[in-house]
C-alpha positions as CSV (number, residue, x, y, z in Angstrom):
1,M,-14.7,-9.4,-39.3
2,D,-15.1,-7.1,-42.3
3,T,-12.6,-4.3,-43.1
4,Q,-15.0,-1.6,-41.8
5,A,-15.3,-3.2,-38.4
6,L,-11.6,-3.7,-38.2
7,A,-10.9,-0.1,-39.2
8,L,-13.3,1.1,-36.4
9,S,-11.7,-1.2,-33.8
10,L,-8.1,-0.2,-34.4
11,P,-8.4,3.1,-32.5
12,L,-9.9,1.3,-29.6
13,I,-7.2,-1.3,-29.5
14,G,-4.6,1.5,-29.7
15,W,-6.3,3.4,-26.9
16,A,-6.4,0.3,-24.7
17,A,-2.7,-0.4,-25.3
18,H,-1.8,3.2,-24.5
19,S,-3.9,3.2,-21.3
20,T,-2.2,0.0,-20.1
21,Y,1.2,1.5,-20.9
22,L,0.4,4.7,-19.0
23,A,-0.9,2.7,-16.0
24,Q,2.3,0.7,-15.9
25,K,4.4,3.8,-16.1
26,L,2.4,5.5,-13.2
27,T,2.8,2.4,-11.1
28,A,6.5,2.3,-11.7
29,A,6.8,6.0,-10.9
30,R,5.3,5.3,-7.5
31,R,8.0,2.7,-6.7
32,D,11.6,3.3,-5.8
33,P,13.6,1.4,-8.4
34,L,16.3,0.4,-5.9
35,T,14.3,-0.7,-2.9
36,G,10.9,-1.5,-4.4
37,L,9.3,0.6,-1.7
38,R,6.7,3.2,-2.6
39,T,8.0,6.7,-3.2
40,R,6.9,9.7,-1.2
41,A,3.7,10.3,-3.3
42,G,2.7,6.7,-3.3
43,W,3.5,6.1,0.3
44,T,1.7,9.3,1.4
45,A,-1.5,8.3,-0.4
46,R,-1.5,4.9,1.3
47,A,-0.6,6.2,4.7
48,E,-3.4,8.7,4.6
49,R,-5.8,6.0,3.8
50,I,-4.6,3.8,6.7
51,I,-4.9,6.8,9.1
52,R,-8.5,7.5,7.9
53,R,-9.5,3.9,8.4
54,H,-7.8,3.0,11.6
55,R,-7.9,4.9,14.9
56,D,-4.7,3.6,16.5
57,T,-1.8,4.2,14.1
58,V,1.8,5.0,14.5
59,V,4.0,7.0,12.0
60,L,7.7,6.3,11.9
61,L,10.5,8.3,10.3
62,L,13.9,6.6,9.8
63,D,17.3,8.0,8.7
64,L,20.4,6.0,8.1
65,D,23.2,7.2,10.4
66,D,26.6,8.1,8.8
67,F,25.3,7.1,5.4
68,K,27.7,9.5,3.6
69,N,30.7,7.9,5.4
70,L,29.5,4.4,4.4
71,N,29.4,5.5,0.7
72,D,32.7,7.3,0.9
73,A,34.5,4.4,2.7
74,H,33.0,1.4,0.9
75,G,31.5,2.8,-2.3
76,H,28.0,3.5,-3.6
77,A,27.3,-0.2,-4.1
78,A,27.7,-0.7,-0.3
79,G,25.3,2.2,0.2
80,D,22.8,0.6,-2.2
81,V,23.1,-2.6,-0.1
82,A,22.4,-0.6,3.1
83,L,19.3,1.0,1.5
84,T,18.0,-2.3,0.2
85,A,18.6,-4.0,3.6
86,T,16.9,-1.2,5.4
87,A,13.9,-1.4,3.1
88,E,13.6,-5.2,3.5
89,R,13.9,-5.1,7.3
90,L,11.4,-2.2,7.6
91,T,8.9,-4.0,5.3
92,A,9.3,-7.2,7.2
93,W,8.6,-5.4,10.5
94,C,5.6,-3.6,9.2
95,G,4.1,-6.9,7.9
96,R,0.5,-6.7,7.0
97,Q,-0.2,-4.1,9.6
98,G,1.3,-1.2,7.7
99,I,3.3,0.2,4.8
100,A,6.9,1.4,4.4
101,G,8.2,3.9,1.9
102,R,11.4,5.5,0.8
103,L,11.0,9.3,1.0
104,G,14.3,10.0,-0.7
105,G,18.0,9.6,-0.1
106,D,18.5,7.6,3.1
107,E,15.2,8.6,4.6
108,F,12.3,6.1,5.1
109,A,8.9,6.2,6.6
110,A,6.3,3.8,7.8
111,V,2.7,3.8,9.1
112,I,1.3,0.9,11.0
113,R,-1.9,-0.1,12.6
114,T,-1.5,-1.1,16.2
115,D,-3.4,-2.2,19.3
116,G,-1.1,-0.4,21.6
117,S,2.6,0.4,21.4
118,P,4.4,-1.2,18.6
119,D,7.7,-3.0,19.4
120,I,10.0,-0.4,18.0
121,G,12.9,-2.0,19.9
122,S,12.6,-5.1,17.7
123,L,12.7,-2.8,14.6
124,T,15.9,-1.1,15.7
125,R,17.5,-4.4,16.6
126,A,16.7,-5.7,13.1
127,L,17.8,-2.5,11.5
128,H,21.1,-2.4,13.4
129,Q,22.2,-5.9,12.2
130,P,25.5,-5.6,10.3
131,L,25.4,-5.9,6.5
132,A,27.2,-8.6,4.6
133,Y,29.1,-6.8,1.8
134,A,32.1,-7.9,-0.3
135,G,33.1,-10.5,2.3
136,R,32.9,-8.1,5.2
137,R,30.4,-7.2,7.8
138,L,29.6,-3.5,7.7
139,P,27.9,-1.8,10.6
140,L,24.4,-0.3,10.0
141,Y,22.7,2.2,12.3
142,V,19.4,3.9,11.8
143,S,17.8,6.6,13.9
144,V,14.0,6.1,14.3
145,G,11.4,8.6,15.4
146,S,7.8,7.7,15.9
147,C,4.5,9.4,16.8
148,R,1.2,7.8,17.8
149,L,-1.5,9.7,16.0
150,A,-3.8,9.3,19.0
151,D,-1.3,11.5,20.9
152,L,-1.8,14.5,18.6
153,P,-4.5,17.2,19.0
154,V,-5.3,16.8,15.3
155,R,-4.8,13.4,13.6
156,S,-3.0,14.4,10.4
157,L,-0.2,12.7,8.6
158,S,1.8,16.0,8.2
159,D,1.7,16.7,11.9
160,A,2.6,13.1,12.7
161,L,5.6,13.2,10.3
162,S,6.7,16.5,11.8
163,A,6.6,15.0,15.3
164,A,8.3,11.8,14.2
165,D,11.0,14.0,12.5
166,S,11.6,15.9,15.7
167,A,11.8,12.6,17.6
168,M,14.2,11.1,15.1
169,Y,16.6,14.1,15.4
170,A,16.3,13.9,19.2
171,A,17.3,10.2,18.9
172,K,20.3,11.1,16.8
173,G,21.5,13.6,19.4
174,K,20.6,11.5,22.4
175,A,22.1,8.2,21.3
176,G,25.2,9.4,19.5
177,R,23.3,9.1,16.2
178,R,22.2,5.5,17.0
179,G,18.8,5.4,18.6
180,T,15.1,5.5,18.7
181,R,12.7,8.0,20.2
182,T,9.0,8.1,20.5
183,L,7.2,11.4,20.8
184,S,5.4,11.8,24.1
185,L,3.0,14.8,24.4
């Protein structure tokens, strides 16, 4: 390769390297560094795509119960273990039928395709398994609210999240902060 061709190709090589770097940064920004789940923006984009493509979908909103007390009593490392375990259990439950995300703090969301009612009871049983931490078994409780999009007058992610949020807070109150509730219209 002559020097003129090399000189002309250097900006292209630099541009390609920079584009690759930016793409990697964007991908990393859409993932929560602790749990590996998609962040709010990344999860929302995927959830909206699933909703558009599949008629029968369910949106779930989850919140760890007494998370502040867990952090205060056992330290932030225990809280990190609780967040990671919740992410792993939720992801396993969703399987290939949906996607889980961490919206922030101790709040998670999921959207799944379903051929009827999903087995949310199996999800809460998995989520409520105690955590192994520092030679102890710590209790973990998660309140779950869900909403079938088919039950809404307008199929939108924001309406489903709002309904699932209401159901989740009803579950917190109804079950002493340890429960599940599905929205019924």
